[in-house]
C-alpha positions in Angstrom: 55.9 -16.5 7.3 55.7 -17.9 3.8 52.7 -16.7 1.5 51.1 -19.6 -0.6 47.7 -20.3 -2.0 46.4 -21.7 1.4 47.5 -18.5 3.2 46.0 -16.0 0.5 42.7 -18.1 0.4 42.3 -17.9 4.4 43.1 -14.2 4.2 40.6 -13.6 1.3 37.6 -15.7 3.3 38.4 -13.7 6.4 38.4 -10.5 4.7 35.0 -11.1 2.9 33.3 -12.4 6.3 34.7 -9.2 8.0 33.2 -7.0 5.1 29.7 -9.0 5.2 29.8 -8.5 9.1 30.5 -4.8 8.8 27.6 -4.3 6.6 25.1 -6.5 8.6 26.0 -4.6 11.9 25.5 -1.1 10.0 22.1 -1.9 8.5 21.0 -3.4 12.1 22.2 -0.5 14.3 21.8 2.9 12.0 18.3 4.4 12.2 18.8 5.8 8.6 18.3 2.3 7.5 15.4 1.7 9.3 12.5 -0.2 7.2 8.9 0.2 8.4 6.4 -2.6 8.2 3.4 -2.3 5.9 1.4 -2.0 9.1 2.2 -1.9 12.7 -0.5 -4.2 14.1 -0.1 -6.8 11.3 -1.2 -10.1 13.5 -4.4 -8.3 14.4 -5.1 -7.1 11.1 -4.7 -10.6 9.8 -7.5 -11.7 12.0 -9.8 -9.5 10.3 -8.9 -10.7 6.9 -12.1 -12.9 6.4 -14.3 -9.9 6.7 -12.2 -8.1 4.2 -12.8 -10.9 1.8 -16.6 -10.8 2.4 -16.5 -6.9 1.7 -14.8 -7.5 -1.4 -17.0 -10.2 -2.6 -19.9 -7.7 -2.3 -18.2 -5.3 -4.3 -17.9 -7.7 -7.0 -21.8 -8.3 -6.8 -22.5 -4.6 -7.5 -24.3 -4.1 -10.9 -21.4 -2.4 -12.6 -17.4 -2.3 -11.5 -16.0 0.8 -10.0 -13.5 2.4 -12.6 -10.8 4.6 -12.2 -8.8 7.1 -14.6 -6.2 9.3 -14.5 -7.2 12.8 -15.5 -5.5 16.4 -15.5 -7.4 17.1 -12.1 -6.1 13.9 -10.5 -7.5 10.3 -10.2 -11.1 10.0 -11.1 -13.1 7.0 -9.5 -16.7 6.3 -11.0 -19.2 4.3 -8.9 -22.0 2.3 -10.3 -25.3 4.6 -10.8 -27.2 2.0 -8.7 -25.4 3.2 -5.4 -27.0 6.3 -3.7 -24.3 8.5 -2.6 -26.6 9.6 0.5 -26.6 6.2 1.9 -22.6 5.7 1.9 -20.3 6.1 4.5 -16.7 5.1 4.4 -13.1 6.2 3.6 -10.6 6.3 0.9 -7.1 5.4 2.0 -4.1 5.8 -0.4 -1.0 3.7 0.5 2.5 4.6 -1.0 4.5 1.4 -0.9 7.9 3.3 -1.2 7.2 6.1 1.6 5.1 5.8 4.5 5.0 9.6 5.0 3.1 10.0 1.8 0.0 7.9 2.9 -3.4 9.8 3.4 -7.0 9.2 3.9 -10.0 10.8 2.6 -13.8 10.7 3.4 -15.7 8.9 0.9 -17.9 11.9 -0.5 -19.4 11.2 -4.1 -20.7 13.8 -6.5 -22.9 12.5 -9.3 -21.4 9.0 -8.6 -17.7 10.1 -8.7 -15.1 10.7 -6.6 -11.8 12.9 -7.5 -8.5 12.3 -5.6 -6.7 15.7 -6.3 -3.7 15.6 -8.3 -1.8 17.9 -5.8 -1.9 15.0 -3.3 -0.6 12.3 -5.8 3.1 12.0 -6.8 3.9 9.9 -9.6 4.6 6.2 -9.1 2.6 3.4 -7.5 -0.4 3.7 -5.1 -2.4 1.1 -3.5 -6.1 2.7 -3.2 -8.4 1.1 -0.5 -11.9 2.2 -0.4 -13.8 1.0 2.6 -17.6 1.8 2.9 -21.0 0.6 4.1 -24.2 0.7 2.0 -27.6 -0.1 3.7 -25.6 -1.8 6.5 -23.6 -4.1 4.2 -19.8 -3.8 4.0 -18.0 -3.1 1.0 -14.3 -2.6 -0.1 -12.7 -2.0 -3.3 -8.8 -2.4 -3.5 -6.7 -1.5 -6.7 -2.9 -1.0 -7.2 -2.4 2.0 -9.9 0.6 3.6 -11.3 -0.1 7.6 -11.2 
């Protein structure tokens, strides 16, 4: 068999295709390369999206916005003074896009219109904070992406 440009090109293309197929099969079958969805029940959650939009709109209608700042003790969220803490019922969800195992939830318990998310529970990096609550039987939702 004589080696020429055509033979070399065919061998290079077949080698490249084999290389790509090897990585596709490895990534598809090996459990350590498993990637999680943002949420397991994606389609069911999508159906409730209009309710989230309405709740976020209610939040923008508050007399003052919710503010968040980094402090040595953790992430401090400050609610408007018009909100009575005793009438609030809700949760604070923190989602870490890079690692599902770091996600956690806290009950919404305000002290002097403030909520502190402890530094011990937050690693440096990006977090998505979602606060869902009801106040006077009206739903509210606050979403914010932060870098801690």
